N, C-alpha and C positions, 0 to 999 in steps of 0.2 A: 857409691849409691847415695838414690836421697829418695825421701818417703815424702809421696806429693800429696799422698789420702789415707788418715787410717777412720773407721769404723769399723762397728761393732761385728764384722761378716763379711770386708773388700781391704784391701790392699792396694791400692796401683803408687808403684815404686819405676823410679828413673833411673836404669844399667847403662853403664857406659866400658862399662869392660868387660870380658871375659873372664878377665879374676871374680868381677861380682857376681857375672850368670852363677856362678862357681861360690859364691859365698851363702848366692840366696836359693841353690840345690839344698847345702849344708844346714840352710836355718830348717827349708823342708823337712831337712830327717829326721831334724831335732824332735818331730811335731808328730809324727808320721805315724803310727797304730796301726795293727794288721785289719783289711778289710776293709780303707779308704779307700777308693775308687779316682782317681785323680789325669782330669781331661785339658790337654796342654790340645790350644789353639795357634795358630800366627802363623805365617808366609814361608814358602820356601826359603832354610837360611834363616829367619827369626831365631834359632836356638834353642826348640826345645828337645833337641838331641843332649847338649852339650850340656843341658837342666839338669836332664834322666843322669847324666853320667855324671857328674855334680853328687844329686844327690843319692847313686845308690853307691859312688863309690863310698861314701859318710858310715851309710848305712852296713858298708861292710863289704862287700863287692870285690874282687881285686879288680885295679888301676886296668884300665886300655881293655876290661872283657863288652864292656859295655859297650853295643854296637843298635846304628840306627834298622828295624826290623821292618824295614821296609816293603823288600822283599822278602825274607819269614814269615811277618806277620803279628810273629809273635814270639818276642823269646824268653827264658822263665830266667832268673839268677841268685845267686842262696844266699842272701846278706844275714844282718842279727832277721831275721824275716827273709819270705819269697819277697820275690818280685817278678810280676810279674807284665812283661813289655809289652803294649800292641801300637802297629801301627792303621789307621784305617786309609790311609792315599790311596794305595792302591783296589780299593772294594772295590764292585760295581757298584750295589746299595747296599744301606744297612742288612736287609737278610744276611747278604753273605755276612755279617761281624754278629747276629745270631748261628750262619753255621759251622764258627771255632769254637764257638759254645764259652762266648770269652762272660758270660755272665755268671754261668759255674764258677769261673773261678774269682767274682769276688762274693758269688757268695758260703764258699766255705769260709772267708771269710778271715784265713791265715796267713795269706800276705796283701801287700800294698796295688791295687793295679795301674800301673800308669800309663794316656792312653793317648795316643798323636794327632791331631787331627780328630780329636773328637765329636768336632764339629756339624763332621762326617754322619756319627753316629748319635749324635743328641740326646735321640728321640729316644733310644735302647737303652740310652746310662742312666743307673739309680741317683732311683732323688736327691741325695745326698751329696753326689759329687761334689768332688773340686774342682774349680775349673781358674784354670794358668793362661793369662789372656796376653799373650806377646806377641810386641807391634815395631817395628821397623822406629829407628830413629837417629838420622844420620848415619852417617856410617858404623859404627859404632856400638849404639846409644841403642838401646832399644826401652819405650814405656811394655810397663808388664804390671796388670791387674793383678788381684786376688781374693774370689770368690768363695769362702769356705766359712762356716763355722767357730774355727782355727786361728783369724786370720791375726785377732788377738796377741796367741798368744806366738806367730811366727814375728809379728809386730817385736814380739819385746825380746825374743829371738834373735833376732838380728839386731835389733838396738844396746845387747851383754858384746858379739859380739864384734861392728861394726861404728863407727859411727853416723849418721843419717843425718846432713845434712838438712 
């Protein structure tokens, strides 16, 4: 994993493998607290669900329990705190996201909300949403942008767990 940019509110990383995606998921899990809404953006196959799986497992969800919510729309998992995993890909419009009662999940601030295809419902998400954009970069590489007020803590956690070039 290579750190390309670090600022107060943004990180840009180059990830070359699935194990590095998993390391990023564990680093994110170490700084998440109940009430955080995390919006994931990327094309099909970019690694959004793989990142969510690593993050949830690091928060104590049973390995292998995390599935893509594409057909269910919302999965709820119990870990160190509740994890609500949404997928906006199959929704006809943002009003359908509202109809799911999504805002109730983050209003309660009991767990974390992980929303795949969040760009499709961006105007429905809270202002303080953490944004993770994953772009394909070669056969196994990914460029990951994290916009969050916790970007510095995420980078510090990555520095402690892996040597970033």
